[in-house]
C-alpha positions in Angstrom: 0.0 0.0 0.0 1.2 3.5 -0.8 2.8 5.3 2.2 0.4 8.2 1.7 -2.5 6.0 2.4 -3.5 5.9 6.1 -4.0 2.8 8.2 -6.1 -0.2 7.2 -9.8 0.1 7.2 -12.3 -2.3 8.8 -15.9 -1.0 8.7 -19.1 -3.2 8.9 -17.2 -6.3 8.0 -15.4 -4.8 5.0 -11.7 -4.0 4.7 -9.0 -2.7 2.5 -6.6 -5.3 3.8 -5.3 -8.1 1.7 -7.5 -11.2 2.1 -7.2 -14.8 1.0 -10.0 -16.8 -0.6 -10.7 -20.5 -0.4 -12.9 -22.5 -2.7 -15.6 -24.8 -1.3 -15.2 -27.2 -4.3 -12.2 -29.0 -5.6 -9.7 -26.9 -7.5 -7.5 -28.0 -10.4 -4.1 -29.2 -9.2 -1.3 -27.7 -11.3 0.5 -31.0 -11.5 -2.5 -32.6 -13.2 -3.7 -29.5 -15.2 -3.8 -29.8 -19.0 -1.6 -27.7 -21.2 -4.7 -25.6 -22.1 -5.6 -25.1 -18.5 -2.0 -23.9 -17.7 -2.1 -21.6 -20.7 -5.5 -20.1 -19.6 -4.2 -19.6 -16.1 -1.1 -17.8 -17.4 -3.1 -15.4 -19.5 -5.8 -14.7 -16.9 -3.9 -13.1 -14.0 -0.4 -13.0 -12.7 -1.4 -14.9 -9.5 -3.9 -17.3 -11.1 -1.7 -20.4 -10.5 -1.9 -19.9 -6.7 -5.5 -18.6 -6.5 -8.3 -21.0 -5.6 -10.6 -18.8 -7.5 -8.8 -19.3 -10.8 -7.9 -22.9 -10.1 -11.5 -23.7 -9.7 -12.8 -21.7 -12.7 -10.2 -23.3 -14.9 -12.2 -26.6 -14.8 -13.9 -24.9 -17.7 -10.9 -23.4 -19.3 -12.6 -21.7 -22.3 -15.1 -20.0 -20.1 -12.3 -18.7 -17.9 -10.4 -17.5 -20.9 -13.5 -15.5 -22.1 -14.2 -14.2 -18.6 -10.6 -13.0 -18.1 -10.5 -11.4 -21.5 -13.7 -9.5 -20.8 -12.7 -8.6 -17.2 -9.3 -7.4 -18.2 -10.6 -5.3 -21.1 -13.2 -3.7 -18.9 -11.0 -2.9 -15.9 -7.7 -2.2 -17.5 -8.2 -0.9 -21.1 -6.7 2.6 -21.7 -8.8 5.6 -22.4 -12.4 6.2 -21.3 -13.2 6.4 -17.6 -10.1 6.8 -15.4 -9.1 3.5 -13.8 -9.5 4.8 -10.3 -13.2 5.6 -11.0 -13.8 2.1 -12.4 -12.3 0.7 -9.2 -14.6 3.0 -7.1 -17.6 1.7 -9.0 -16.4 -1.9 -8.5 -15.9 -1.3 -4.8 -19.4 0.2 -4.5 -21.0 -2.8 -6.3 -19.0 -5.3 -4.2 -20.1 -3.5 -1.0 -23.8 -3.6 -2.1 -23.6 -7.3 -3.1 -21.8 -8.2 0.2 -18.7 -9.5 -1.5 -16.0 -8.8 1.1 -13.2 -10.2 -1.0 -13.9 -8.2 -4.1 -14.5 -5.1 -2.1 -11.1 -5.4 -0.5 -9.3 -6.0 -3.8 -10.9 -3.1 -5.6 -10.6 -0.8 -2.6 -6.9 -1.4 -2.6 -6.7 -0.7 -6.4 -8.6 2.5 -6.0 -6.2 3.6 -3.2 -3.1 2.7 -5.3 -4.4 4.7 -8.2 -6.0 7.7 -6.4 -3.4 7.8 -3.5 -6.2 8.2 -1.0 -8.9 6.1 0.8 -11.3 8.7 2.1 -14.0 7.7 -0.3 -13.4 4.0 0.4 -14.3 4.6 4.1 -17.5 6.2 2.9 -18.3 3.3 0.6 -17.9 0.8 3.4 -19.9 2.9 5.8 -22.8 3.8 3.4 -22.3 3.4 -0.4 -25.6 5.3 -1.0 -23.9 8.6 0.1 -20.3 7.9 -0.7 -18.2 10.4 -2.6 -15.8 13.3 -1.8 -16.9 15.2 -5.0 -20.1 15.5 -6.8 -18.7 13.3 -9.6 -17.8 10.6 -7.1 -21.2 10.8 -5.5 -23.0 10.5 -8.8 -20.8 7.5 -9.8 -21.5 5.8 -6.5 -25.3 6.5 -6.6 -25.5 5.2 -10.2 -23.5 2.1 -9.2 -25.9 1.4 -6.3 -28.9 1.9 -8.6 -27.7 -0.3 -11.4 -26.7 -3.0 -8.9 -29.8 -2.9 -6.6 -32.6 -2.0 -9.0 -31.5 -1.9 -12.7 -35.0 -1.3 -13.8 -34.8 2.1 -12.1 -32.1 3.4 -14.4 -33.5 5.8 -17.0 -32.3 8.3 -19.5 -32.4 10.8 -16.6 -29.9 8.6 -14.8 -27.5 8.9 -17.8 -28.1 12.6 -18.0 -27.1 13.0 -14.3 -23.8 11.3 -15.2 -23.3 13.7 -18.1 -24.1 16.6 -15.9 -21.1 15.9 -13.7 -18.8 15.6 -16.7 -18.9 12.0 -17.8 -18.7 11.6 -21.6 -20.3 8.7 -23.5 -17.2 6.4 -23.4 -16.8 7.0 -19.7 -20.5 6.1 -19.1 -20.1 2.9 -21.1 -16.9 2.0 -19.1 -18.9 2.7 -15.9 -21.8 0.5 -16.9 -19.4 -2.3 -18.0 -17.5 -2.0 -14.7 -20.7 -2.2 -12.6 -22.2 -5.0 -14.7 -19.2 -7.3 -14.7 -19.2 -7.2 -10.9 -22.8 -8.6 -10.9 -21.1 -11.7 -12.3 -17.7 -11.5 -10.5 -19.3 -11.0 -7.0 -21.7 -13.9 -7.5 -18.9 -16.3 -8.5 -16.9 -15.3 -5.4 -19.9 -15.4 -3.1 -21.2 -18.8 -4.3 -18.0 -20.7 -4.8 -16.0 -20.0 -1.7 -15.3 -17.5 1.1 -12.8 -14.8 2.0 -10.0 -15.6 4.5 -8.8 -12.9 6.8 -5.2 -12.7 7.7 
């Protein structure tokens, strides 16, 4: 963690600390993995070979390949919405969905990119009101709405994003970031559990 970031956070069961995660089902053992499974692990994430999450998902290697390609493109592609704001949205979604592991990972990434964690404390306390600027508040509120009640999102919701300066590409990036965590959180929540240090 950056030296400019204050102490670790623990609020309402959520944290910005590094957590482990353990699968409830059998994972693929590296010594018995197929060449395709190894290849998919290597292209998915730098720590995939030691992560229960990836070692379970690689049972269906092609699905993991497609999931990782989509996830990496959404979260790390250059241009569009700043990466820190994508991480903020992901933290809000993970907080709303109750995914302690994903919230910790993406809180850390926000802090690394933004060099602060004030808004993360707010997200963990009450994501409905989180944000240190009007832009952050609108991003957080939109993330809550699309996660909790997607049918409530209207053209006015999009206009509210535009009113705080988001352009069309940033809005698309935001919606992609929120949406992929509907998937990511549910995988994490239903296949295993976080492990606190």
